[in-house]
N, C-alpha and C positions, 0 to 999 in steps of 0.2 A: 468551809474554810477555804480561802484562796491563798495559794502559795505561789512561789516564783515559777513553778512549773505549770500552773494552771491559770495564771492571771492573763488578762488581755481582753480586748473588746470583741474578738472574732472567735466563735466556738469552732471546734473541728468540723462539725457537720456543715456549717455554712461555708467554710473554706473549701471543703470537698466539692460542694456544688458550684462555687465560683470557678474552681480549677477545671471542673468538667465543662462548664459553660464556655470557658475560654478555649479549651482544646476543641470543643465542638465547633465554635465559631471559626477557628483557623482551618479546621478540616472542611467545613462548609464552603469557606472562601476558595480553598484549593479545588474542591469539586466543582464549584461554580465556574472557575476558569476553564476547567476541562470541558464542562458542558457548553460554554460559550464557543470554545474552539471546535467542538463537534458540530454545533449549529452553524458556524461559519463555513465549515467544510461541506455540510449538507446543502447550505444555501448556494454555494458556488456550483456544486454539481447540479442542483435544481435549476439555477439560472442558465447554465450551459445547455441542459436538456430542453428548457423552454425556448431558448434561442433557436436550437435545431428544429424544434416543433414549428416555430413561426416560419422558418425557412421552408419547411415541408408544406405548410399551409399555403404559402405563396406559390410554391411549385405546383401544388394541386390545382391552382386556378389555371395555370398554363396547360396542364394535362387535360383539365376539363374542357378548356377552349378547343384543344385538338380533338377531343372526343366528340364535341358538338360539330366541329367542322367535318369530321368523317361521317357522322350521322346525316348531316345536311347533304353532303355529297352523294351518299348512297340513296337518299330520298330523291335527289335530283336525277340520279341515274335511273331510278325506277320510272320517274316521269318521262325521261327521255326514251326509255325502252317502249313505254306506252305510245309515245308520239311517233316513233319509227313504225310501230305496228299499225298505227292509224294511217300513216302515209302509205304503207303497203296495202292496207285495206281500201284506201281511196283509189289506188291504181287498179285494184281488182274490180271495183265498182265501175270505173271508167271503161274497162274492157267489156264488162257486161252491158253497159249502155251504148256499146259500139262507138265509144269516144265522143258521145254527144252531150254528156252531163257536165255543165259548167259548175254545178254544185260541188261535185267531187274534185274538180280542179282546184276550187277555192279551199276545199277541205285539206287538200294536199299541202298547199302553201300555208294555210292557217296552222296546221300541225307542225310544220317546219318552224314557223314563228314561235309557237308555244315551246318547242324544243329549245330554242335559243334563250327564251325567257327563263326556262327551268335551269339551264346551265349557268346563267348569270344572276340567278335569283338572290343569292346571299352575297354579303360583302366579302372582300378578299380574306379577312381574318377568319372567316367561317366557310370558305369555299375552296375546294380542291379540283373542281371539274369545270369551272368557269373563271371569269375575271383574270384572264391571262396576264402574265407579267409584261409581255411584249407582243403586241398585235402584229408586228412585222414578221416574227418567227412563230408566233402562237406558243411561245414557251409557257408551259402551264404554271399556275400559281403554286407556291410552296408555303408551308407553315412550319415555323421553328418554335420550339418551346424548351423550357428547362425540364429535364426528365428525372431529376433527382437532386440530392444534396450537392451543393457546390455549383460548378459551371458546366455540368454535363448537359450538352445541347443535343436535341434530336430534331430532325427535319423530315416532315412528311412530304413526299413528292406528289405532285398533282398529275392529272391526266385530262387534258382539255377534251370535253365531250360536247362542245357546241359545234355549229356548222357555219364557219365563216369563209369569206373569200375576198379577193380583190382582182381587178383587171389592171395589169401593168402595161403602160404604153411605151413605145420605143423612144419617145422624146423625154421620158422620165416622169411624165404625169401618171397619176394613178386614180382609178375609180374605186371608191370604198363604200360599202353598204352600211346603212343604219338598220341593223337586224330587227330592231323593235318596231320601226315604222315601215319597213319594207320599201325603203327608198335607196338610191345609190347616187353618189355625187362625185364630181371630178375635182382633183386637187393637183396643183403643180408640185406641191410637197406635202406630205402628211406626217404630222408629229404623233407617233404612236404613244408616247408618254403623256402628251397633253394635246388631245385632238383639237381643242379650241384654238390652239396656236397654229393650226394647219392653214395652208394657203389655198382656199377654195377658188375655183374659176367661176363659180356661179351656175355651172351646168349640172343638172340633176334630172332624174326621172324615176318613175315608179317601177319596182320590181314586179308588181302584179300586172300592170298594163303597159309599161313604157318600153319593154324590150319585145319587139315583134318577131325577131328571128335571130338564130345563132348558127353561124357557119364555121365548121372546122376547116382551116386553110391547109392542114397537113404539114405545116412547118413549125408547129408549136404555138401558133397564134390562132385566134378566133376572131371573127367579125360579128359584131353585135349591132343590129339595126335598132336604134333607139329613137323614141319620140322626144325631141328636144326643141327648145326655142319656139314655144307657142304652137306645138303640134307638128313641127317639121321633122321628118325621119332623117336621121343622120347615121352613117356607118362609123362605128368605133372599132378599131382593130387593136388587139393587145393580147397579152398572155393571161389566161385565167389561172389563178393560183388559189388553191383551197387549203383550209386548215381545219383541224379537229376531225369531225366525222366525214368531212368531204362531201356532204350532201348539198345540192343546190336546189333552187326552186323550179317550178314548172317552166319558167322563162328559159331555162337552159336546155329544155327538151322540146324544141320546136323545129322540126325538120321541114315543115310545109311553108313556113313564113306567114302563116295565118293564125292558127290556134295551137297553143302548146299542148303536149300530151294528147295529140289527136291521131296518132298512128301507133301501130304495134312496135315500130322501131323506137319511137319516143318513150313508150312505156318500158321497153326492154332496157333502155339506157338509164331510166330512173330506178328500175329494179336493181340494176348492177351497182348503182351508187348506194342503194340501201343495203345490199349484201356486204359491201366493203365497210359501210358505216357500222353495221352490227358486229363485224369482226373487231373494229376499233373499240366499240363499246364493250365487248367482252374483255379486251385488254384493260380498259379503264376500270371495270368492275374488279378485276384481279388486283389492280394496284390499290383500290380502296379496301379490299379484303385484307391485303397485306398491311395497310395503314391501320386498320382496325385492330389487327393482332398486335402491332407495335404499341399502340396506345394502351391496349388492355394489359400488355406486359409491363409497361411503365406504371400503370395504375396499380397493378398487383404489387410491384416492387415498392411503390410509395406506401401502400397499405401496410406492407411488412415492416418498412422503416418506422412508420408511425406506431405500430404495435411494439416494435423494439424499444422505441423511446419511452413508451408508456411503461414497459417492463422495467427499464432502467430507473424511471422515476419511482416506481413502487419499491424497487430494490433499495434505492438510496434512502427512501423514507423508512423502510424496515430496518436497514442497517443503523440509521440514526436512532431509531427507537430502541433497538437492542443495546446500543452503546450507552444510551441515556439510562436505561434500566440497570445496566452493569454499574454505572457510576452511582446510582441510588443505592444499590446493594453494597458497593464499596464503602459509601458513607455510613450506611447502617452498621457494617462490620467494624468500621473504625470506632464508631460510638460505643459499640458493644465491648470492644477491647479496652477502650478508655475506662468504661464503667468497671470492668473486671479488675483493671490495674489499680484504680482508685480504691475499690473495695478491698483488694489485697493489701494495699498500703494502710488503709484504715484499720484492718484487722491487726496488722503488725504493730501499728502505733498504739492501738488499744492494749495489745499485750505488753508493750513497753510501759504504758501508763499504769497497768495493773502491778507490774514489778516495782515500779517507782513508788506507787502508793503503798505497797507492802513495806518497802524500805523506809519510807517516811514514818510510817506507823511505829516501826521498831526502833527508830533513832531518837524518838522522844523529843528532848530539848536541844537538839543540835541547832546551832545558830543558822545553818543553811536551810533549815526546814521549820522555822518558827512561824507562828501565826502573825502575818503581816498586818492584821487588822487591829491587833491589840494596842 
């Protein structure tokens, strides 16, 4: 029998499910908004950390370049040390040959040439012992790089370990050597920044055979007898200025005017130059050791920063995961509460229906509770 209290197209069970579905849908929508906000917060943190990591990666390339430059320079210093030892050994052999061996004279000059090649072997970006910034003053090369996040700049100072020189004339002209080819040329003006723009006079000679004698004038100048202009000997007087190690070739140790390094006095002068050069070299090695420590410190700091960013990324991911799990639990709790509330309402309504059903049964033919199908 269908009465006014029980009629309708929707039973109570289906109504309960629809209500629960609607409440769950609204709760899920609210949770979804919170999840989206959490993901956006995490993504912002992640992007910031990634950008910092990218900057560190770029920084690492500069530190790596500096590290290579120091390694190259130390390698060159080792070679230069060997060449100085070879020059000293050549002098010893000359003494043992009673200054008669041309072979050891050539070895002395060849070792000096190799020394300069070693100093200038690498490009300025990877060289702290050669490739001077200014050949007029022999100011050593420097290398700057970013040492960390931001604009933190570090500069590694160089120490010129080559053996350069020039002869300065009273009239402003200057004789400048080509250390690789062992020649020396005269210039009315010499452009240290761009040597090809220098004004050469056209006079040149060989450092191996073109300077036949060197005389100290006692006034700060020296007179060099040079073979110029088709074999004619010409006296050139000027101030000898040295840079770097201060070592000169055998041509500068010729007291007889015949053969260089042919007397005890000549060899003693060359040995004195080598002693000074080794002292300068010791200083250069100390500079490179300090540079190595500086780069190593920056590298360690960079590694620590990278580890710190990795830790931050992991922490951000963990925090996001934890919060997402909390939201899932929150949603589950809400659904459980909804179900309990609806079940409680269902039980109450069922109790009401039972009471009403009893009342209907007892009232019989009441016009409010008649069979509406009759």
